[in-house]
C-alpha positions as CSV (number, residue, x, y, z in Angstrom):
1,M,-82.7,-40.2,99.4
2,P,-85.8,-39.3,97.5
3,N,-87.3,-35.9,98.2
4,S,-84.2,-34.7,99.9
5,T,-81.0,-32.3,99.1
6,T,-77.5,-33.3,100.4
7,V,-76.3,-30.6,102.6
8,R,-73.0,-29.0,101.4
9,E,-72.9,-26.1,103.8
10,F,-74.4,-25.3,107.3
11,L,-75.9,-22.2,108.8
12,L,-74.7,-21.1,112.5
13,T,-77.2,-19.8,115.1
14,R,-77.3,-16.6,117.0
15,F,-78.5,-16.1,120.6
16,S,-80.8,-13.7,119.4
17,D,-82.1,-12.2,116.0
18,V,-82.7,-8.6,117.6
19,W,-79.9,-6.2,116.3
20,E,-79.2,-4.7,119.6
21,F,-78.7,-8.1,121.3
22,R,-76.6,-9.2,118.4
23,V,-74.1,-6.3,119.1
24,V,-74.3,-6.9,123.0
25,H,-73.3,-10.7,122.4
26,T,-70.4,-9.7,119.8
27,M,-69.0,-7.2,122.2
28,L,-69.1,-9.6,125.2
29,F,-67.4,-12.5,123.0
30,L,-65.0,-10.1,121.8
31,L,-64.0,-8.7,125.1
32,M,-63.7,-12.1,126.5
33,Y,-61.7,-13.2,123.6
34,L,-59.4,-10.3,123.8
35,A,-58.9,-10.7,127.7
36,T,-58.3,-14.4,127.2
37,V,-55.6,-13.8,124.3
38,T,-53.7,-11.1,126.3
39,G,-54.0,-12.8,129.7
40,N,-52.3,-16.2,128.2
41,L,-49.8,-14.1,126.0
42,L,-48.8,-12.5,129.3
43,I,-48.2,-15.9,131.2
44,I,-46.4,-17.5,128.2
45,T,-44.2,-14.4,128.1
46,V,-43.5,-14.2,131.8
47,I,-42.8,-17.9,132.1
48,T,-40.5,-17.8,129.3
49,V,-38.7,-14.9,130.2
50,D,-38.3,-15.5,133.9
51,Q,-35.7,-18.4,134.6
52,R,-37.4,-18.8,138.1
53,L,-40.5,-20.1,136.7
54,H,-38.7,-22.9,134.6
55,T,-40.1,-25.6,136.7
56,P,-42.6,-28.4,135.7
57,M,-45.5,-26.7,137.1
58,Y,-45.3,-23.6,135.1
59,F,-44.3,-25.6,132.1
60,F,-47.5,-27.2,132.1
61,I,-49.2,-23.8,132.8
62,L,-47.4,-22.4,129.8
63,N,-48.9,-25.2,127.5
64,L,-52.1,-24.8,129.1
65,S,-52.1,-21.1,128.0
66,V,-51.0,-22.0,124.4
67,L,-53.8,-24.5,124.3
68,D,-56.3,-22.0,125.9
69,M,-55.4,-19.6,123.0
70,C,-56.1,-22.1,120.4
71,Y,-59.1,-23.6,122.0
72,I,-61.0,-20.0,122.2
73,S,-59.6,-18.9,118.7
74,V,-61.5,-21.9,116.9
75,T,-65.0,-20.6,118.0
76,V,-65.1,-17.1,119.2
77,P,-64.0,-15.0,115.9
78,K,-66.4,-16.9,113.6
79,A,-69.0,-16.6,116.4
80,C,-68.6,-12.8,116.3
81,V,-68.9,-12.7,112.4
82,V,-72.2,-14.5,112.7
83,F,-73.5,-12.6,115.5
84,L,-72.7,-9.1,113.8
85,L,-73.0,-10.0,110.1
86,N,-76.0,-11.4,108.1
87,N,-73.8,-14.3,107.1
88,R,-74.1,-17.3,108.8
89,V,-72.8,-19.7,106.5
90,I,-69.9,-22.2,107.3
91,S,-68.8,-24.6,104.5
92,M,-68.8,-28.4,105.3
93,A,-65.0,-28.3,105.3
94,G,-64.8,-25.6,107.8
95,C,-67.6,-27.2,110.0
96,A,-65.3,-30.3,110.2
97,A,-62.2,-28.2,110.7
98,Q,-64.2,-26.5,113.5
99,I,-65.2,-29.8,115.2
100,F,-61.6,-31.3,114.7
101,L,-59.9,-28.5,116.4
102,V,-62.5,-28.1,119.2
103,V,-62.3,-31.9,120.1
104,L,-58.4,-31.8,119.7
105,C,-57.9,-28.8,122.2
106,G,-60.4,-29.8,124.6
107,T,-59.3,-33.2,124.9
108,A,-55.6,-32.1,125.2
109,E,-56.7,-29.6,127.6
110,L,-58.5,-32.1,129.8
111,L,-55.3,-34.6,129.6
112,L,-53.1,-31.6,130.7
113,L,-55.2,-30.6,133.5
114,T,-55.0,-34.4,134.7
115,I,-51.2,-34.2,134.3
116,M,-51.1,-31.0,136.4
117,A,-53.1,-32.7,139.1
118,R,-50.3,-35.5,139.0
119,D,-47.7,-32.8,139.2
120,R,-49.2,-31.4,142.3
121,Y,-49.6,-34.6,144.0
122,L,-45.8,-35.5,143.7
123,A,-45.0,-32.2,144.8
124,I,-46.9,-32.0,147.7
125,C,-47.0,-36.0,148.8
126,Q,-43.7,-37.1,147.4
127,P,-41.4,-34.0,147.4
128,L,-38.1,-36.0,148.0
129,H,-38.7,-37.9,144.6
130,Y,-40.2,-34.9,142.8
131,H,-37.4,-33.7,140.6
132,V,-36.3,-37.2,139.9
133,I,-39.8,-38.3,138.5
134,M,-40.7,-35.1,136.9
135,T,-37.7,-34.2,134.8
136,P,-37.8,-32.0,131.7
137,H,-37.7,-34.8,129.3
138,V,-40.8,-36.6,131.0
139,C,-42.7,-33.2,131.2
140,V,-42.4,-32.7,127.4
141,Q,-43.2,-36.5,126.7
142,M,-46.5,-36.0,128.9
143,T,-47.4,-32.9,127.0
144,L,-46.8,-34.5,123.5
145,A,-48.7,-37.4,124.6
146,S,-51.8,-35.3,125.6
147,V,-51.7,-33.5,122.3
148,L,-51.3,-36.7,120.3
149,S,-54.1,-38.6,122.0
150,G,-56.3,-35.2,121.4
151,L,-55.3,-35.8,117.7
152,V,-56.3,-39.4,117.8
153,Y,-59.4,-38.7,119.8
154,A,-60.6,-35.8,117.3
155,G,-59.8,-37.6,114.2
156,V,-62.1,-40.6,115.2
157,H,-65.0,-38.6,116.2
158,T,-64.7,-36.0,113.2
159,G,-64.4,-39.0,111.0
160,N,-67.5,-40.9,112.5
161,T,-69.5,-37.6,112.2
162,F,-68.8,-36.8,108.6
163,H,-69.3,-40.3,107.7
164,L,-73.1,-39.7,108.1
165,S,-75.3,-38.3,105.4
166,F,-76.9,-34.7,106.0
167,C,-79.9,-34.3,104.0
168,H,-82.4,-32.5,106.6
169,S,-82.1,-29.0,107.6
170,N,-78.9,-27.2,107.4
171,V,-79.3,-25.1,110.4
172,V,-77.0,-26.1,113.2
173,H,-78.5,-25.0,116.6
174,Q,-75.3,-23.8,118.0
175,F,-72.9,-20.6,117.6
176,F,-70.2,-23.1,116.4
177,C,-70.2,-26.6,114.9
178,D,-70.3,-29.4,117.3
179,I,-71.2,-33.1,117.1
180,P,-74.4,-33.2,119.0
181,S,-75.7,-30.4,117.1
182,L,-74.7,-32.2,113.7
183,L,-76.2,-35.6,114.8
184,K,-79.7,-34.0,114.8
185,L,-79.2,-33.0,111.2
186,S,-78.2,-36.2,109.9
187,C,-80.7,-38.6,108.0
188,S,-78.4,-41.6,108.9
189,D,-78.9,-43.7,111.9
190,T,-77.0,-42.0,114.6
191,S,-77.4,-44.4,117.5
192,T,-74.0,-45.9,116.9
193,N,-72.4,-42.6,117.0
194,E,-74.2,-41.7,120.3
195,I,-73.1,-44.8,121.8
196,V,-69.5,-44.1,120.8
197,I,-69.6,-40.5,122.2
198,F,-71.0,-41.7,125.4
199,A,-68.8,-44.4,126.0
200,S,-65.6,-42.3,125.0
201,T,-66.7,-39.5,127.0
202,M,-67.4,-41.7,130.1
203,I,-64.0,-43.4,129.5
204,V,-61.7,-40.6,129.0
205,G,-63.6,-37.9,131.1
206,G,-64.6,-40.0,133.7
207,G,-61.2,-41.6,133.7
208,C,-59.4,-38.2,134.1
209,F,-61.8,-36.9,136.7
210,S,-61.5,-40.0,138.6
211,F,-57.7,-39.6,138.6
212,I,-57.8,-36.0,139.6
213,I,-60.1,-36.6,142.4
214,K,-58.0,-39.4,143.6
215,S,-54.9,-37.2,143.5
216,Y,-56.5,-34.6,145.4
217,I,-57.8,-36.7,148.1
218,H,-54.2,-37.6,148.7
219,I,-53.0,-34.3,148.5
220,F,-55.7,-32.6,150.8
221,S,-54.9,-35.4,153.2
222,T,-51.2,-34.4,153.2
223,V,-51.9,-30.9,153.3
224,L,-54.0,-31.1,156.7
225,K,-50.9,-32.6,158.3
226,F,-48.9,-29.7,157.5
227,P,-47.8,-28.0,160.8
228,T,-48.6,-24.2,159.9
229,R,-51.6,-22.7,158.4
230,G,-49.4,-20.6,156.1
231,E,-48.1,-23.9,154.4
232,Q,-51.7,-25.2,154.3
233,R,-53.0,-22.0,152.7
234,K,-50.2,-21.9,150.1
235,A,-50.9,-25.7,149.1
236,F,-54.6,-24.9,148.9
237,S,-54.5,-21.7,146.9
238,T,-52.7,-23.8,144.1
239,C,-55.0,-26.9,144.2
240,I,-58.4,-25.2,144.6
241,P,-58.6,-23.0,141.4
242,H,-57.3,-26.0,139.4
243,I,-60.1,-28.3,140.9
244,L,-62.9,-25.6,139.9
245,I,-61.8,-25.2,136.2
246,V,-61.9,-29.0,136.0
247,I,-65.5,-29.1,137.5
248,I,-66.7,-26.4,135.2
249,F,-64.7,-27.9,132.0
250,L,-65.9,-31.6,132.5
251,G,-69.2,-30.6,134.0
252,S,-70.5,-28.5,131.1
253,G,-68.7,-30.7,128.5
254,A,-70.4,-33.8,130.0
255,A,-73.9,-31.9,130.0
256,V,-74.0,-31.4,126.1
257,H,-72.0,-34.8,124.9
258,V,-73.2,-37.4,127.3
259,K,-77.0,-36.8,127.2
260,P,-79.1,-38.1,124.1
261,T,-79.3,-35.7,121.4
262,S,-83.0,-35.7,121.0
263,N,-83.2,-34.4,124.7
264,S,-81.0,-31.4,124.0
265,P,-82.8,-27.8,124.2
266,Q,-81.3,-25.3,121.8
267,V,-80.7,-22.3,124.0
268,Q,-79.7,-24.4,127.0
269,D,-77.0,-26.1,124.9
270,M,-75.6,-22.9,123.4
271,V,-75.3,-21.4,127.0
272,I,-73.5,-24.6,128.4
273,S,-71.4,-24.5,125.6
274,V,-69.9,-21.0,126.6
275,F,-68.9,-22.8,129.8
276,Y,-66.7,-25.5,128.3
277,C,-65.4,-23.5,125.2
278,I,-64.9,-19.8,126.4
279,L,-65.1,-20.0,130.2
280,P,-62.1,-22.2,131.1
281,P,-59.7,-20.4,128.8
282,F,-60.8,-17.0,130.0
283,L,-60.7,-17.9,133.8
284,N,-57.4,-19.7,133.5
285,P,-55.1,-16.4,133.1
286,V,-57.1,-14.9,135.9
287,I,-56.6,-17.7,138.3
288,Y,-52.7,-18.3,137.4
289,T,-52.1,-14.4,137.7
290,L,-54.2,-12.8,140.3
291,R,-54.1,-16.0,142.7
292,N,-50.4,-16.9,142.2
293,K,-47.9,-15.1,143.9
294,Q,-44.7,-16.1,142.1
295,I,-46.3,-15.2,138.7
296,R,-47.3,-11.8,140.1
297,E,-43.8,-11.2,141.3
298,A,-42.5,-12.7,137.9
299,I,-44.6,-9.9,136.1
300,R,-43.3,-7.2,138.4
301,R,-39.7,-8.3,137.4
302,V,-40.5,-8.4,133.8
303,K,-42.1,-5.0,134.0
304,R,-39.0,-3.5,135.9
305,R,-36.6,-5.0,133.2
306,T,-38.7,-3.8,130.4
307,L,-38.9,-0.1,131.7
308,T,-35.1,-0.3,132.6
309,F,-34.3,-1.5,129.0
310,F,-36.4,1.3,127.5
311,R,-35.0,3.9,129.7
312,K,-31.4,2.9,128.7
313,S,-32.5,2.9,125.1
314,I,-33.8,6.4,125.3
315,S,-30.9,7.5,127.1
316,I,-28.4,5.9,124.5
317,S,-30.5,7.7,121.5
318,T,-30.4,10.9,123.2
319,H,-26.6,11.0,124.0
320,S,-26.2,9.9,120.2
321,Y,-28.2,12.6,119.1
C-alpha cells in the first residue's frame, strides 16, 4: 500500500501518563494479581488435599481456579510493566499469543461456568440421578471438552485477526492486545471479522447464558419448594454467587466485543476490560472461600494438619539434637 508502513510491533496504552497515577495503577493491578493467584492456589491445594471435597462440584471449582490463574497471568504482568516502565512495546507474535490465550481462557471459563450450572441443576433438581450422571469420567470429559472448544475458538479468531494487514497506527488503545482494538488499526476491510465476532459471541455467549438462566429457573423453582428455610438458604448460597460472576463476565465481555469497533470509546473499553479480564478471577476465590462453608472448614482442617506436621517435625529434630 502506498505511503504506509507495515506494522511489526504494537504499543500498549496506559490509563494515564502521569507518573503518580501509573504507580497507583501498577500497585492496584499487582495487588489484585497477587490476591488472585494466592486465593486460587489456596483453593487448588485445599480441594486436592481434602478427600471430602473430591466431588464433581469442587472438581469444577478446582479447574476454574486453574483457568483463573492462567487468565489473569496473560494480561496483568505485562500491563504492570507497561504502566511502570517507559517500554510499551509488544511484538506481533507476543500480541498474537496474548489474544490467543485471553480468548482461550475466557471461552473455556465461560463453558466451565455453564457446566457448573448444569452440575448444580442435577444436584438440586435430580439428586437421585446425580451420582449416576456426574461420574468422575464424565466430569473429566466435560472439562477437556471446554478447553478443547476454547482452543478451537481462540485459534479461529486469532487467525482471522492476524490475517489482516496492519499499516496504520501501531498504538493499541488497550492495556493488553484484544481483537476489537486491533481491528481499529487494520488497513484491511474488517467487516467480515466484525460479523464473525458478533455472530460467534451471540451463539457461544448467548447460548451459554440461556442455558445457565434456564438451569437456574429450574433450580430456584425447586429450591422454593424445600420445606425449611435452612435448606433454601444453603442452596441459594451456592447458586447466587455463580450467577453474579456469569453476569459480570458475560456482560462486560459482550459490551466490548459485540458492539461495532468504530463506536468504542478508548477509556470506556479499558475500564470494561478490567471487569471481564481481572475481576472474575479476583472474585472467584473470595466467593468460593468466604461464602462456602465446606471450603472454610477444609481450610481449617488443612491448617491444623500443617501445624501438627510442623510441630512433630520440630519435636523430632529437637530430640535428635
